C-alpha positions in Angstrom: 0.0 0.0 0.0 1.4 3.4 -0.9 2.3 5.9 1.8 -0.7 7.9 3.0 0.1 11.3 1.4 -2.5 13.1 3.3 -1.2 12.3 6.8 2.4 11.5 5.9 2.1 8.2 7.8 4.2 5.4 6.3 2.6 2.0 5.6 2.7 -1.0 7.9 5.1 -3.6 6.7 3.1 -6.4 5.0 2.7 -8.5 1.9 2.9 -6.8 -1.4 -0.4 -6.2 -3.2 -0.8 -8.1 -6.5 -0.6 -6.0 -9.6 -3.7 -5.4 -11.7 -6.3 -6.9 -9.4 -7.1 -6.1 -5.8 -9.5 -8.2 -3.8 -12.5 -6.5 -2.1 -11.6 -4.6 1.0 -14.5 -6.5 2.7 -16.2 -9.6 1.5 -19.3 -10.8 3.4 -21.2 -14.0 2.8 -24.4 -15.2 4.4 -24.1 -12.9 7.5 -26.9 -13.4 10.0 -27.5 -12.0 13.5 -30.5 -12.2 15.8 -31.2 -10.9 19.2 -33.9 -13.1 20.7 -36.7 -13.0 18.2 -35.4 -9.9 16.5 -33.6 -10.4 13.3 -31.0 -7.6 13.0 -29.0 -8.8 10.0 -30.6 -11.2 7.5 -28.2 -13.2 5.4 -26.2 -10.4 3.9 -23.9 -11.0 0.9 -21.7 -8.0 0.0 -18.4 -7.0 -1.5 -17.0 -3.6 -0.7 -14.4 -2.3 -3.1 -10.8 -1.4 -2.2 -9.5 2.2 -2.3 -13.0 3.8 -2.2 -15.0 5.9 0.2 -17.8 3.5 0.9 -21.1 4.5 2.5 -23.2 2.0 4.4 -26.5 3.7 4.7 -29.9 3.0 6.2 -32.6 4.2 8.5 -32.3 3.8 12.3 -32.6 0.2 13.2 -31.6 -1.0 9.7 -28.7 -3.1 11.1 -25.8 -0.8 10.2 -24.0 -0.9 13.6 -24.6 -4.6 14.0 -23.1 -5.3 10.6 -20.1 -3.1 11.2 -19.6 -4.7 14.6 -19.5 -8.2 13.0 -17.3 -7.1 10.1 -14.7 -5.6 12.6 -14.7 -8.6 14.9 -16.5 -6.8 17.8 -19.6 -9.0 17.6 -19.7 -12.7 16.6 -22.3 -13.5 13.9 -24.8 -16.3 14.2 -23.6 -17.6 10.8 -21.8 -16.4 7.8 -18.2 -15.4 6.9 -16.4 -12.0 6.8 -13.1 -11.4 5.1 -11.2 -8.1 5.4 -8.3 -7.5 3.0 -8.5 -11.2 2.2 -8.2 -12.4 5.8 -11.0 -14.2 7.7 -12.0 -12.0 10.6 -12.9 -14.8 12.9 -10.1 -17.3 11.9 -7.3 -14.7 12.0 -8.5 -11.9 14.2 -5.1 -10.7 15.3 -3.9 -10.2 11.7 -7.1 -8.5 10.7 -7.2 -6.1 13.6 -3.6 -5.0 12.8 -4.8 -4.0 9.4 -8.0 -2.1 10.3 -8.9 1.1 12.2 -12.3 1.4 13.9 -14.2 4.5 15.2 -17.4 2.9 16.7 -20.6 4.6 17.7 -20.7 5.5 21.4 -16.9 5.6 21.5 -15.5 4.8 24.9 -12.0 6.2 25.6 -9.5 6.2 28.5 -10.9 9.5 29.9 -8.3 10.0 32.6 -5.5 10.3 30.0 -4.7 13.4 28.0 -5.2 13.4 24.3 -1.4 12.9 23.7 -1.2 10.2 26.4 -4.1 8.3 24.8 -2.3 8.3 21.4 1.0 7.3 23.0 -0.7 4.4 24.9 -2.5 3.2 21.7 0.7 3.4 19.7 2.6 1.3 22.3 -0.2 -1.2 22.3 0.4 -1.4 18.5 4.1 -1.8 19.1 5.0 1.2 17.0 8.6 2.5 17.0 8.8 5.2 19.7 10.3 7.8 17.3 7.7 7.0 14.7 4.9 7.1 17.2 6.0 10.6 18.4 6.1 11.8 14.8 2.7 10.4 13.9 1.2 11.7 17.1 2.4 15.3 16.4 1.1 15.1 12.8 -2.3 13.8 13.8 -2.8 16.3 16.6 -1.8 19.1 14.3 -4.0 18.0 11.3 -7.0 17.5 13.5 -6.5 20.8 15.3 -6.0 19.1 18.7 -2.5 20.4 19.5 -3.8 23.1 21.8 -5.8 20.4 23.8 -3.2 17.7 23.7 -2.5 17.9 27.4 -6.1 18.2 28.4 -7.8 15.2 29.9 -10.1 13.4 27.4 -12.9 13.5 30.0 -13.0 17.3 29.5 -13.1 17.0 25.7 -16.2 18.1 23.7 -18.1 15.7 21.5 -16.2 16.9 18.4 -12.9 16.7 20.2 -13.7 13.1 21.3 -14.5 12.1 17.7 -11.3 13.7 16.5 -9.0 12.0 19.1 -10.9 8.7 18.4 -10.2 9.1 14.7 -6.5 9.9 15.4 -6.3 6.7 17.5 -7.9 4.7 14.7 -5.5 6.1 12.1 -2.3 6.0 14.2 -1.1 2.5 12.9 -2.0 3.4 9.3 -4.7 0.8 8.7 -5.6 -0.5 5.2 -9.3 -0.2 6.0 -10.9 2.4 8.3 -14.4 1.7 9.7 -16.5 4.6 10.9 -19.9 4.4 12.6 -21.7 7.8 12.5 -18.4 9.8 12.8 -20.2 13.2 12.3 -23.1 12.7 14.7 -23.1 15.4 17.3 -20.0 17.1 15.8 -19.8 20.9 15.3 -19.1 22.2 11.7 -15.5 23.1 12.5 -14.6 19.6 13.8 -16.6 18.0 11.0 -14.6 19.9 8.4 -11.3 18.7 10.0 -12.5 15.1 10.1 -13.7 15.3 6.5 -10.4 16.7 5.3 -8.4 13.9 6.9 -10.7 11.2 5.5 -10.6 12.6 1.9 -6.8 12.8 2.0 -6.6 9.3 3.5 -8.7 7.7 0.7 -6.7 9.7 -1.9 -3.7 7.6 -0.8 -5.5 4.4 -1.9 -6.8 3.3 1.5 -10.5 2.4 2.1 -13.0 4.0 4.3 -16.3 2.3 5.2 -18.6 4.9 6.6 -22.0 4.3 8.3 -24.6 7.0 8.3 -28.3 7.8 7.9 -27.7 11.4 6.6 -28.0 11.1 2.8 -26.7 14.5 2.0 -23.4 13.9 3.8 -23.0 10.4 2.2 -23.7 11.8 -1.2 -21.1 14.5 -0.8 -18.4 12.1 0.6 -18.9 8.6 -0.8 -18.3 7.3 -4.3 -19.8 3.9 -3.5 -22.8 3.0 -1.3 -24.7 0.1 0.0 -28.3 0.7 1.2 -29.4 -1.4 4.2 -33.0 -1.7 5.5 -34.5 -4.3 7.9 -31.3 -6.2 7.9 -31.1 -6.7 4.2 -29.1 -5.0 1.4 -31.6 -3.2 -0.9 -29.0 -1.7 -3.4 -25.3 -1.3 -3.8 -22.8 0.1 -6.2 -21.3 3.5 -7.3 -23.2 6.4 -5.8 -24.4 7.7 -9.1 -25.8 4.3 -10.1 -27.6 3.8 -6.8 -29.1 7.4 -7.1 -30.2 6.6 -10.7 -32.7 9.1 -12.1 -33.7 10.3 -8.7 -33.3 14.0 -7.8 -30.8 13.1 -5.1 -29.5 10.1 -3.1 -31.9 11.1 -0.4 -34.9 10.6 -2.7 -33.5 7.3 -4.1 -32.9 6.1 -0.5 -36.5 6.8 0.6 -37.8 4.9 -2.4 -35.4 1.9 -1.8 -36.4 1.6 1.9 -40.1 2.0 1.2 -40.5 5.1 3.4 -44.0 6.5 3.6 -44.9 10.0 4.7 -48.2 11.4 6.0 -49.2 13.7 3.2 -52.7 14.5 4.5 -51.5 15.3 8.0 -54.1 12.9 9.4 -54.6 12.9 13.2 -52.4 16.0 13.6 -55.0 18.7 12.8 -54.8 20.0 16.4 -51.1 20.7 16.1 -50.3 24.5 16.1 -53.9 25.5 16.4 -55.0 28.6 18.3 -55.3 28.3 22.0 
């Protein structure tokens, strides 16, 4: 994998990629997960392309977080297989987790560490060279506009700062695939712009981002490939323009794909906003 030009972070030593054909970044076959009688993910088959900004989109409760949790080895599926960069997630979890970065929803951090201490701890856990770790930490703190808060405890960080330090920790070891679950939720516009800039530069280097969201406007502006998930099933997938088709926007195509229904006649809400 080429050096990440956007962050200046050198690649992890690993096997050379074959010329001409690259396997999918993620290959999922027959993935199922139930919680009691509730089917969260219903037999998904899906290939996510390498070197793309991939959006996994769907309404609340569609199964996005459950799917990402199984793909990244955080939740064991009831059945099915998952391969990331050609490695089986459940047969070779150590190798896979060395090659991926994860920013989960509801991120939990070591809050009694400062931002710099958190990155140092994560880098040592990944067995990074101390000098290289110091260099990467400085760059990430600078690019994500966290240098001024690097000695502040994470417990005192705002939501946007937490997302940014979590992203820095996920990028620190230069993963081949980065998984993000709602990374912009609750984030202010300034922090969102910093995160967006880093992600765009990261994918420009040939790495892969898999990004989960239910905000179609954001997905359409960022992602060049999308998969639409509803009720635990894949409804459509492919390049963003193809999934959008003849619809006015990805938002309109999404509503049609998931069978969303409005309430055009305002039934049963005729009292709302009336004179008192």
